[in-house]
Every structure is written in structure tokens, then in C-alpha cells.
C-alpha positions, -999 to 999 in steps of 0.1 A, spaced: -564 188 -460 -545 162 -473 -504 162 -472 -491 153 -507 -456 144 -511 -441 175 -529 -410 181 -544 -393 213 -532 -365 218 -561 -386 245 -578 -392 263 -550 -369 287 -533 -369 289 -495 -387 320 -477 -399 326 -442 -432 310 -436 -461 314 -410 -495 309 -401 -517 324 -428 -528 358 -417 -511 363 -387 -481 382 -401 -506 407 -412 -521 411 -380 -490 412 -361 -480 441 -384 -511 459 -381 -513 460 -347 -478 475 -347 -487 498 -374 -522 515 -364 -506 519 -325 -482 548 -338 -509 572 -344 -508 600 -320 -522 636 -315 -495 658 -299 -477 632 -283 -506 611 -271 -512 574 -284 -541 571 -301 -550 532 -307 -578 521 -328 -615 519 -318 -620 480 -326 -608 446 -316 -573 436 -316 -562 402 -326 -527 382 -322 -510 356 -341 -511 325 -327 -478 320 -305 -477 281 -308 -484 266 -344 -467 234 -364 -452 235 -397 -451 205 -417 -442 193 -455 -435 158 -467 -407 153 -493 -393 124 -515 -358 134 -516 -335 119 -545 -301 123 -522 -291 133 -485 -298 163 -479 -281 191 -454 -306 214 -444 -299 247 -424 -328 258 -401 -338 295 -387 -363 303 -366 -383 331 -352 -390 314 -316 -380 283 -297 -388 249 -318 -397 214 -316 -379 189 -346 -397 158 -357 -386 139 -385 -412 112 -393 -430 114 -362 -396 112 -343 -384 139 -320 -350 154 -329 -335 160 -295 -320 201 -289 -325 231 -309 -303 222 -339 -292 244 -363 -288 220 -394 -299 188 -396 -293 156 -423 -323 144 -442 -315 112 -457 -328 101 -495 -363 89 -500 -397 98 -482 -401 121 -454 -426 138 -429 -408 170 -411 -427 187 -388 -416 222 -368 -436 229 -338 -428 269 -331 -435 290 -299 -431 327 -299 -454 348 -276 -437 381 -284 -440 385 -324 -451 357 -345 -438 320 -350 -421 317 -384 -393 294 -399 -370 294 -427 -353 263 -438 -328 259 -463 -313 226 -480 -310 215 -515 -342 198 -516 -358 205 -485 -371 242 -481 -394 260 -469 -419 278 -491 -455 280 -501 -457 240 -505 -459 237 -466 -491 232 -444 -493 246 -409 -518 243 -382 -527 257 -350 -527 235 -320 -562 231 -303 -570 194 -308 -540 173 -300 -537 144 -278 -520 115 -261 -527 77 -265 -518 52 -240 -488 45 -260 -475 77 -259 -484 89 -296 -496 121 -303 -529 117 -320 -546 150 -337 -582 152 -344 -598 180 -364 -574 206 -361 -573 223 -398 -543 222 -418 -536 252 -445 -513 263 -467 -485 289 -449 -484 321 -454 -456 337 -468 -444 374 -486 -408 382 -497 -385 370 -470 -365 352 -492 -330 352 -468 -323 339 -438 -311 377 -423 -344 392 -438 -367 382 -407 -407 389 -408 -401 405 -379 -377 432 -389 -399 444 -419 -393 480 -425 -404 505 -450 -378 519 -474 -363 553 -468 -343 577 -485 -329 612 -479 -349 642 -487 -333 675 -484 -356 705 -474 -367 730 -502 -369 764 -480 -361 774 -446 -371 804 -432 -370 819 -397 -400 822 -376 -396 836 -341 -369 824 -323 -368 795 -343 -373 782 -380 -398 767 -406 -386 736 -428 -403 734 -462 -401 702 -481 -421 715 -509 -449 687 -507 -468 664 -486 -443 640 -474 -441 609 -450 -409 600 -430 -386 609 -402 -369 643 -394 -332 640 -393 -313 665 -375 -277 677 -384 -249 693 -367 -267 686 -333 -250 699 -298 -258 707 -267 -286 697 -240 -320 705 -237 -350 705 -257 -359 708 -292 -400 709 -302 -412 699 -338 -442 708 -347 -455 692 -381 -481 706 -403 -496 695 -438 -503 735 -445 -480 762 -434 -509 776 -408 -505 739 -389 -468 736 -387 -472 775 -371 -496 770 -351 -478 755 -318 -510 753 -295 -531 734 -322 -512 713 -344 -522 678 -351 -493 665 -339 -457 674 -326 -426 657 -311 -408 672 -279 -371 658 -284 -348 660 -249 -313 656 -251 -287 651 -223 -254 662 -246 -245 626 -253 -266 623 -287 -249 623 -323 -244 650 -342 -263 639 -366 -295 627 -353 -326 606 -367 -359 608 -347 -375 575 -346 -409 586 -348 -428 589 -382 -446 617 -394 -467 631 -423 -460 670 -432 -448 692 -455 -442 721 -430 -419 711 -399 -415 741 -372 -389 738 -348 -378 751 -317 -350 748 -297 -335 756 -264 -310 783 -264 -287 754 -252 -292 734 -279 -275 740 -316 -280 722 -349 -272 733 -386 -296 718 -405 -332 695 -408 -336 672 -439 -359 638 -434 -356 602 -442 -386 599 -467 -404 566 -458 -424 547 -486 -432 511 -499 -410 505 -530 -435 500 -557 -434 503 -596 -458 525 -615 -471 503 -641 -503 524 -648 -498 556 -670 -523 580 -685 -516 612 -702 -542 636 -724 -543 663 -743 -554 685 -711 -523 693 -692 -551 700 -661 -558 663 -662 -524 651 -666 -514 669 -633 -546 653 -614 -535 622 -627 -501 629 -614 -508 642 -576 -535 610 -574 -508 587 -581 -486 603 -556 -514 606 -529 -521 567 -535 -483 559 -530 -481 580 -498 -510 564 -484 -498 525 -499 -477 516 -469 -474 481 -449 -514 483 -456 -537 504 -478 -544 535 -449 -566 562 -453 -548 594 -439 -512 597 -435 -513 627 -408 -542 618 -387 -554 579 -386 -525 558 -400 -555 532 -397 -565 505 -416 -599 514 -426 -622 490 -451 -641 516 -468 -610 536 -476 -591 503 -483 -619 489 -508 -613 521 -532 -573 519 -528 -577 482 -541 -596 497 -571 -573 521 -577 -540 498 -570 -553 477 -601 -548 507 -624 -517 516 -611 -495 496 -592 -512 459 -594 -498 449 -563 -516 417 -551 -499 416 -518 -505 448 -508 -542 439 -513 -540 405 -494 -521 421 -465 -549 448 -460 -578 420 -463 -559 404 -441 -552 427 -414 -589 444 -416 -603 406 -412 -588 392 -377 -597 363 -366 -626 345 -350 -650 346 -329 -665 378 -349 -682 405 -321 -683 430 -347 -683 448 -380 -653 451 -396 -640 484 -383 -674 486 -363 -691 498 -395 -720 479 -411 -712 492 -449 -675 483 -442 -677 449 -435 -695 444 -472 -668 463 -485 -644 433 -476 -664 408 -492 -667 429 -527 -632 438 -522 -624 396 -520 -645 389 -552 -628 422 -576 -594 405 -562 -603 372 -581 -617 393 -612 -587 416 -614 -559 387 -605 -576 357 -613 -561 340 -578 -580 314 -561 -557 304 -532 -565 332 -513 -604 326 -513 -595 287 -509 -575 294 -479 -597 323 -462 -630 313 -472 -637 298 -434 -632 336 -424 -651 347 -453 -681 325 -440 -679 333 -405 -678 367 -411 -714 366 -433 -728 346 -408 -722 374 -382 -741 397 -409 -767 377 -420 -772 374 -378 -780 408 -376 -807 411 -400 -840 420 -387 -878 401 -396 -882 412 -427 -849 400 -437 -829 436 -441 -802 449 -422 -806 481 -393 -784 489 -369 -782 469 -338 -764 480 -303 -727 484 -311 -733 489 -353 -719 522 -370 -739 527 -400 -715 552 -422 -722 554 -456 -703 592 -459 -697 625 -442 -723 645 -451 -747 666 -431 -781 659 -422 -780 623 -439 -801 600 -425 -792 563 -410 -814 548 -387 -838 522 -394 -835 502 -429 -814 518 -454 -815 509 -493 -780 516 -498 -767 485 -469 -791 461 -484 -773 468 -516 -743 460 -502 -753 432 -487 -770 419 -518 -737 421 -534 -717 405 -507 -736 375 -510 -731 372 -547 -693 374 -539 -696 348 -509 -717 324 -537 -687 328 -562 -661 323 -532 -678 294 -521 -678 276 -556 -641 283 -556 -635 267 -525 -656 240 -535 -686 243 -512 -716 239 -535 -742 237 -509 -729 272 -498 -728 286 -531 -765 272 -536 -779 292 -504 -758 323 -510 -770 328 -544 -803 320 -532 -798 347 -501 -785 374 -526 -816 366 -554 -841 367 -524 -825 402 -511 -825 419 -545 -860 412 -552 -874 424 -515 -850 454 -521 -865 465 -555 -903 454 -536 -896 477 -505 -876 504 -521 -881 511 -556 -906 534 -562 -930 527 -594 -941 563 -599 -908 582 -594 -885 557 -608 -862 562 -583 -849 542 -550 -858 556 -518 -834 561 -491 -851 547 -458 -874 532 -444 -884 531 -404 -904 506 -384 -925 499 -416 -933 536 -433 -912 543 -460 -893 579 -453 -900 605 -485 -862 610 -489 -842 600 -522 -800 604 -516 -774 594 -542 -760 562 -525 -782 530 -536 -791 546 -567 -757 551 -580 -744 518 -570 -776 502 -584 -761 514 -618 -724 501 -618 -736 466 -597 -759 465 -628 -790 461 -606 -811 484 -627 -824 481 -660 -815 502 -688 -849 525 -684 -842 528 -644 -803 535 -649 -816 568 -675 -844 575 -647 -818 577 -619 -791 593 -638 -816 626 -647 -839 621 -617 -805 618 -587 -776 618 -600 -778 647 -619 -803 666 -599 -791 696 -577 -822 694 -556 -807 658 -540 -784 657 -510 -749 669 -526 -717 646 -520 -689 669 -504 -661 641 -502 -640 624 -524 -652 588 -510 -686 593 -523 -677 613 -555 -655 583 -564 -690 562 -569 -710 589 -580 -688 596 -608 -684 562 -618 -719 558 -619 -719 586 -645 -694 570 -665 -710 540 -665 -740 558 -681 -716 575 -710 -714 608 -694 -676 612 -695 -672 646 -706 -695 656 -677 -673 638 -655 -642 654 -669 -655 689 -659 -665 679 -624 -631 663 -621 -613 697 -633 -636 718 -610 -631 695 -578 -598 682 -578 -584 709 -602 -600 733 -574 -575 717 -549 -546 720 -572 -555 757 -575 -552 762 -538 -520 745 -536 -527 709 -530 -497 687 -538 -514 655 -524 -555 653 -527 -576 660 -492 -602 640 -470 -627 664 -480 -629 698 -509 -660 722 -505 -656 750 -530 -678 772 -514 -651 772 -485 -624 799 -482 -591 800 -463 -584 783 -432 -622 765 -434 -602 744 -459 -581 728 -429 -613 722 -408 -630 691 -399 -639 672 -367 -642 703 -348 -604 707 -349 -587 737 -371 -567 713 -390 -587 684 -381 -591 676 -426 -566 651 -436 -547 667 -468 -536 634 -480 -564 611 -480 -562 577 -501 -599 584 -516 -587 618 -531 -572 597 -553 -600 579 -573 -594 595 -608 -565 571 -613 -595 544 -615 -616 567 -633 -591 574 -661 -582 538 -666 -611 522 -663 -636 545 -684 -617 567 -707 -584 544 -714 -616 521 -710 -600 486 -697 -613 464 -675 -613 422 -670 -643 405 -679 -632 372 -669 -608 366 -641 -571 374 -643 -577 393 -676 -582 357 -690 -610 383 -711 -612 420 -710 -629 449 -729 -615 482 -739 -636 510 -746 -617 542 -751 -635 572 -743 -623 606 -750 -652 624 -732 -644 656 -755 -603 654 -753 -586 654 -785 -562 623 -772 -555 600 -744 -530 574 -741 -518 550 -712 -515 519 -697 -534 495 -676 -514 471 -658 -526 429 -657 -513 402 -636 -482 397 -661 -482 429 -682 -504 459 -693 -529 472 -720 -516 498 -736 -541 521 -753 -538 558 -775 -569 571 -786 -579 603 -806 -607 617 -828 -590 593 -858 -572 570 -845 -568 541 -817 -540 520 -810 -542 486 -785 -515 461 -777 -517 439 -747 -499 413 -732 -521 386 -726 -555 376 -722 -582 378 -750 -597 411 -757 -628 428 -772 -626 464 -784 -656 486 -790 -655 515 -809 -681 540 -816 -674 558 -852 -695 575 -877 -682 554 -902 -670 516 -902 -635 513 -893 -603 506 -909 -579 479 -901 -560 457 -926 -565 418 -919 -587 420 -888 -624 413 -890 -644 445 -878 -679 432 -863 -708 458 -867 -728 459 -832 -755 486 -850 -757 519 -838 -725 530 -848 -709 504 -830 -682 478 -834 -660 452 -822 -628 439 -826 -612 411 -812 -577 420 -794 -554 389 -795 -522 389 -772 -489 408 -783 -503 422 -815 -502 458 -823 -533 471 -834 -542 506 -851 -575 514 -861 -584 544 -884 -623 556 -874 -643 590 -872 -655 595 -835 -690 604 -829 
């Protein structure tokens, strides 16, 4: 990478670091907070570390002398124009003219970072950074560098000297309990809905033990012997009267038991959250669906923390499969690009690659596809340009695990997940995994082109095309017109599942006849292995929506998510089976309260309502082009807002009127109407079969009269 002269006057100062290192460091800290009954439960996969020694560099051309203040997380060596500045200065005067400024920063405890602030010289995204691994000194004593890549620095929103990266904390606010009742010798505190944060004890006095038993359900909190999480607090009599516990937990209920020697007045909490704006919105003529959207949004917010995590009670880890769905839901709720970037970087870690992401084969591929979607929704190419080498090394690892047929099958150390489903076969060559690899190779081809790696682009596109051809040659059954699930030792197994079939629909790998066959013979076939997790219901319902089955999907959403609401859910669960009853709804993994009652993949109606009912999706990066295809699905009216990088697309649709207004981009409104729609001074193009098209310009209100089919 070259090092151009870059005037910094248009960029504010911020803390900077080696790209990806803050995310790795923060995820390490977060993921070891998982506990089960006070026992630490660390993740199953490899941990990475920030580089302890890195070099920051910038080149400037400034019109006058500049007094520059220096703040550092770690000790540093400063060079100006390749001349060392002795000592560890808190500020330095930079003369006018062109200069090269370098900081070599060491920090083994957290991560090396700097904040530099002058009138002209400011640390920001224009700086570059390298890790020291190819540095040598010649006979004159001059340092020489060979082969070490310079990359753009990492940064986020640490925009003041006091706001250090190592001191990052989520936001908290006080919440009072909704209800308190006596239970035995203690009490049960109810905060009214699923929440996350720190217990706060008021009027605390005495010496002894106070026990906290947490529960997402009343039953769990009252079961001292089997609840998933708890805390035993021991006080020596010198504690403050208002005491805030330092370990966060997920709960709705807390059972409190105190020794006779310990007294307190009341229990409250500090609710902890990532402050994000709800930029998306949805309402309809159906109040049940409105409630489902609201609870989905709250579920999504609870699981959007330092990173997108799956369950706030049990795992508190970053899983790529869960996160992929969170990215998509995020684009229709928060549109927070930083959360997507942080999560992608935390999941990827560093080289060398020794295992799949989260050790799960399919989760590596969700990572690749997540990057392509990020580019489509945001239009941001900087992320891909910076981290393309990490994309390539992970893909090389994946390709190296193919068999002699060019297909993936699990090798030692590979976990094939797909879904939690009883009786789901996962051995041998599974069509679902090959389809995800094909999509990932397509994502790599797009990313290689963005990164300027033209030969890579050709290679990945050829690999994708070849794999898709083999996928259909081997797994598509010409007689049944469906995709088979599995081949073992060269022998096709007579089993059909929904997984590859439904992904083939919204990946657009099937032609129209194949899609119709799959819809009727697989997706709507009760004899096919049924899906019971919200995780795969996400994709099942998306495939049906892509096939125009919005009315059917709304009935499914009312039954499935509405069923959880009828059972008192205040956030959506990891799994729901309407055939279960009572305590069965709380069980999972062989434990009475093992199920997560607040799980990211439970919030999928946010995505479905935004993309397939309001009908908004980008068709070119960053919403430079997009489509709006409203679909009532049998409702009387719907309205809502879909966020875009710099604004939103606002949609209202009833049986006789559609209103659209967008902040940016060139849109295409697709309307299905019995007769030609009516709108003043706007061209309407007929596409045949009662289908019409209207072009949408930014910052213009459109109101169209039509007759819904």
C-alpha cells in the first residue's frame, strides 16, 4: 500500500488501532462472561489476540506549525521524518511542510491504540498501520522494511482522549421491579419482561451471604437447584448500602435469599444495552402481527450487544449462523453497520486458519455470504478491501477440505450443524453444504473484484459455476423434480429435506418450474421432515414469501410467533413446538431450563415484514437502486419504514392505495392491480399479467390509486 500525503483537517481525531484487533479483544472479554451456576463456560473455538506491537503512520502536508497532543494505550516510540523523538512526549510541535509521522506502540494487556490531536495532525481513518514482523537494520543503522503489509487503521466512535477503547462499556439505565412477592424465606422479584443487566440492592446492611437465582421464567427462578444462572454474594459488613453487582445476567425473575444476618430494603437493576435507534418500523391492520413485530424488535435489541449474539441467558457467544440472520434483521431495524463489521471481525479472528468458523462447516459459509450482503445493503467497499486477505485464507481452508469429487463432507474436527432437528442426517456429501459453498464462492468473486484481484475473481467465479453444475448433476432428481439431501460413498440416499430446496429458491438457483415443484413437493409437504426452530423457519418462510405465498406465511407467523405470545413470551425463543406443554417449553439439551427464551433467530419477522410485505430490498449496492413490491398477504393495510444508508424508504399499502417516499437511490415500484394504476404526471409501464412498474425518484412523494388482486 502506498503512503500518500493526506491533509487531515477534514477528519476529526479518534482512537485508532490495528484493524480487527479491537473486535477480537472485545469479543474475548465478552465471551468468557458466560457462566453456568457460577462456573465459567468459555467458548469451544480458538481464541486470537491483538498484535502487541504495531506501527502507526501518516504523511501530512501542513501549512503552519502544529502543536499536537498525544494519548496512547501502551508505551510508544515516536519518529518524525524517520528521526526518533526521545522520551515519551505528551505533545510535540510539528513544523509546517511535508512530514512522515510514525508511532510504534506496545501493549500486551489490552490492545495498542493511539489518539493524536492537533490543528492539522489528527489520528483518524486516513492513517495506516502494520504489525512488526519483517523489519531489519542495515550496516548504516537504518531500519529497512520488507514485505510487511500496511493497511488502513481500525476505528469506531472513540472520539475523545478520555473515551479509551479499553474502557468500552455498554449503556445502562435504572429499572425498577414491576412486582415483588414473598417466597419461603426470601422473595421473588419480577421485572415484567425479559431483560439484561445488573442487580442493584438498596438499603443493604449486615454481614453474610445473599443468593440470587435468575430465571427467564418464574419456574426457573424458583428452582434454586436447577436454574441455569445464579450468583452467591458474600458481604463483610463494610459494603455500601446501595450495592450494584458487577456481573450481568439475563432474566425476568430473580429469587433473592439472604442470611438472617443480611438485610436490604429493595431490589432494582441497571438495564444494559447498546444504544441504537429503531430506524425501521412496521404496522398493519392486524394487532397480533403488530405485537409480533414489537416483540421481535425488542428481542433483536436484547441480542444486539457488543456483537450480535444468539441467546442472552445461556450462550452469550458470537455464532456465525445466528449472526448472519441478525445482519439481515439489522438492515430492516437499526441499519447499524458498525455492529455488522464488529461481529464479522470477531468471528473471523486471524490467520492461520485451523478450523471452520465456530468449528461449524455451514457457519464459515454464512460468514462469506454475510460480507456480500453487507456490501449489497451498505455499498461499503472499504471493509472488503481491508479484509480480503482474511476472506481468501478462510476460503482456501474451506476448499482444501473438499473430497475427490470436489464436494465438502465433514472431516475430523468439522461440525455439520444445519439445524437442531431430530433425525436430520448429516454424514457424507450433503447438498445443503455444497449450495452454501457455491454461494460463498460467488461472494468471493464479487469481493475479489472489489479488492482489485482480477485473477482471483475469475478463479472463484469458475469454481462457483462448476460447483453449481455438479450440484444439480448429482443432487437434483429429474424424476421427482426436487433436490435430494445426501450422498454417502457415492450412493444417493432416498431422502428429501427442506434445507437445500428452500435456499435454492431465494438464492435463485432454480428455474421457475423447479421453484414451483419445490414449493409444492417440499415446502408445503407435511410428509417432509418438519422445521421446529425459528432459525430455519426464517429461511422456510422466506422461500415461501419469495414464491408469493405471503398469505400462507402470515398464517404461519400468527400460529408460530403468536403461539409464543399466548404463552406469555416477552421475547422470542430459541425453539417453539406447539405440541409441547407446561415445563416442556422450557426444556432443551437435557436440562429443565436449557432453552433460551430470548434468541436472536426468533426475531425474523422484522426481516420478513420489511422485505416481503413492505417489499423493499436493494438491487444495487447501498440502495443506489432498489425495488418496492408491497404485498398485503390478505391484510387490509400495512405501513412502515425501511432504513437505507442515508435515510429510508417509507411505504403505505392498502387494497386501493399505495404511497411511497424514499430518501435516496433510484427505485422501481412493482404493483399488481386488476386495472391500470392511476397517478398524476408519472409514467406507468405495463409488464403484462396485471403487473405494472413505476420509477421512484428520491425525495418525492408518490400516491397511487389501484385495485388489489
